[in-house]
Each structure stands twice: as structure tokens, then as C-alpha cells.
N, C-alpha and C positions, 0 to 999 in steps of 0.2 A: 104224077099223082093227081087223082081226081078230086074235085072240089069237096064233096061230102066227106071223103076220107080225110082230107087235109084239115077240115074244120074240127074233126074229132081229135086228131093227133097233135094239132098245133100246141106247141109248148110242153109236150109230154116229158121232155128230158129235164125240165126244171121243177117237176112235181116232186115234193118230198114225202107226201103221204101215200102209204100203200093203198088205201081205199080209193083215192083219186085215180091212181094208175089202174087198179082193178076195174073201176067204172069205165075208163076209156077203152080198155081191152074188151069189156063186155059190149060196149056200144059199137066197136068195130065188128065184133062177131055178128051183131044184129044187122048192121049196115051191109056186111058181106053177103048175107043171104040173097039179096037181090042184085049183087054187083060182082059176082064171081065170073071169071077168075080174077084174082088180085094181080095188079101190075107188079113187075119186079121190085120197084122201089116201095110199093105198098107192102109186099110180102116181107121185104128186108126190115121195114119199120116195125111190123108186127113182131117179127122174130126178136129184134132188139128190145122191144117193150116187154116181151115175155121173159127174156133173159134178165132184164133189169128187175122185173117183179120177183123172179126166183132169188136173185142175189139179195134183194132187200129183205125177203122173207128169211133167208139164211142169216143175214145180219141181225134181224130182229129175234132170231131164235125159234122161228116157226117150224123149222125142219130139222130137228135134232137128229133124225135117223136118215137124212138124205145122203146117199152115197157121194163120196167126194167127186166122182166123175159125172155127176148129174148134169154138168154143163157141157159134157163131151170133152174131146181131146182139144185143149186150148193151148197146148205147148208149155214151155218152161216159164218160170217166174222171170219177169223182166228186171228184177232187182238182184236176186241171189242166184238165179239160173237153175233152181231146183226143177226137176222134171215134174210134169203135171199129173203123174200117175201114182203119187205117194198119198195113200189114203189118210195117213196121220197128219199131213200138212198140205191140204189141197190148194191148187192154183185156181182161184175162182173170183178174185176181186178185180173188177174192170175199172180203170181210171181214164178219164178224159183229160188229155194233156193240153195246156194252153199254147200249143205251137202247131204249125202246119207241117204236114208230111211233104217230103220232096216228091216231084212228079213220078219218079221211078217206083215209089212205094204205093202210089194210088192205083186203083181205087180202094182205099181202106180208110178207116177212121170215122170220126163222128162229125155230124153236121146238124143243121137245124132248119126245118122247113118253115118255121115261123118267121125267122129273120133272114132266110135265104142263104144261109151259110152252107156251102157245099160240103160233102163228106170228105174233107181233107184234114180234119183235126187229128192229131196223133193220139193213139191209145196205148195203154200198157195194161198188163194183167199180172197180178201179184199173188203170191201164196199167202195163206192165213198168217203164218209166222211173221212175214215182213210187214203186214198191216196191223196185226194185233200184239206182236211181241215187243221186247225191249227195243227202243229206238223206232217206234211206230212210224211207218212211212205215211206221209200225206202229200197232196199235190198243192203247190202254190206256184207263184211266178218263177221261182228258182229251184225248188227242191226236186223237181222232175229231172234235173241234170244229174242227180245221184243214180238214176237208173242205168243199167248196163246196156239195155236194148229196149226196143219198142215193137209193137205188133204191126205186121204188114201182111199183104195178100188179101184175097177176097173174103176170107173168114178170120183174119187176124192170127192164123196159126204160125205163120212165118215170123221170124225175128230179124231185125236189122239193128246195127250199132246205134246207140243213142247219140253218139257224136254227129251223126248225119243231120240231127235236128238243131244243132248249135248254129245260131245265126239265122235261123229260119223265121218267117213272119209269125207274129203273135196270132193265135187263133182263139177268138172269143165271140160270144153272142153279142148282137147289137140289141141291147136291152130296150132301146127306144121303140123297137118294133114288137115288143112283147107286152102282154097285158099286165095290169098292176099285180094280179095274182102271181103271174110268172115271175115278176121282179121280186115280189115278197118271198116266194119259195127259193129263188136263186140266192137271196141273202141268207136264208136259213140253212140251205143245203146245196152249196154250189157244185158239188161233185156227186154223181150217181153212186 
């Protein structure tokens, strides 16, 4: 990842405001004009930022008419197993889990360029009903164990049993390497 790009994206996963994320995406677009083609890790970061922006917009209610498959084929819900092609209950809520994926599941997962955390943090994707319905699912240090599977593969479409993550290393940001703003946002909204 090149220095100018890294300066723009540093700490983006900890931003809770939609406007801040939009500003960074626009700054990347401007920076890219003189720096194409993007390197693979840069392109992957931009894709994650845009998907995050879309998910936040949906959560805020900005896209009432967005088709359920707007995020593409993301596979089944990692909690209830429902297929991702049900328009009445879309699978589109991405969660960063506080645990490292096993080597055979990599390269997949979340990481952080700011604190040097490699992309080996486990992720899960859930349907709207599991996130918003009775018994709302949320991620903390233990609740992720209720999931039945987690995302694997280069685009997270494959699923692996959640039991593979039991006993694995905790995966978390080193907040001492983040700015005060990043630390503040992390306390307000620790999960994208």
C-alpha cells in the first residue's frame, strides 16, 4: 500500500459517521487520478469502504428501495443459515469478530492498516431478521460463539463451522497506534 493512499485510509474502520467515510472515499478517488492502477490491497480496501458505506446507508434508512441483493451474492446467514437470495429478509449485515481465523481459512477477514493488524480477523454476515428481530444479535467477546458459521475465502462467500474459531487468538485493534479520533469513534461504534 502506497504512502499517500495509506494516509487517507488510516483508521477508516473505526469511523462511525457516514460523512467522514464519504469524505475519505472522495479523497481516494481524487488521489487515484494520478496513481492508477491501484495495487491489489488498495483496491480491496476501497471495495470494503464502499460496501461499508452502503451498509451504513441501509442501516440509516437512506436506501429504502435498494434491492436486497445490492451487495451481491454473499452466501447464507452465519447465524440462522438462511440463503442470501430472500428479498424479504436479505443477508447484508457484516460483522467483524474478535477472533483470528485459522491459517486454512486465510486470506479472508478484517485487518487494520493503521495498527498493522493483518487481514486475519474473522467475519460473519447476518440476515436482517437476526440483527433486527427478537433476540437481536450483537458482537461482543462471547456472543459470536452463538453463530453457526463464519465467512471464509477470498470474498467471504464460503462458510466454515464457527467451532473452528474456538480457542483461537483474540483479534483486536492496537488502539495505542490509533489517533484520538479513532479511539473516540471506536468507543462510540466498535463494530461496522
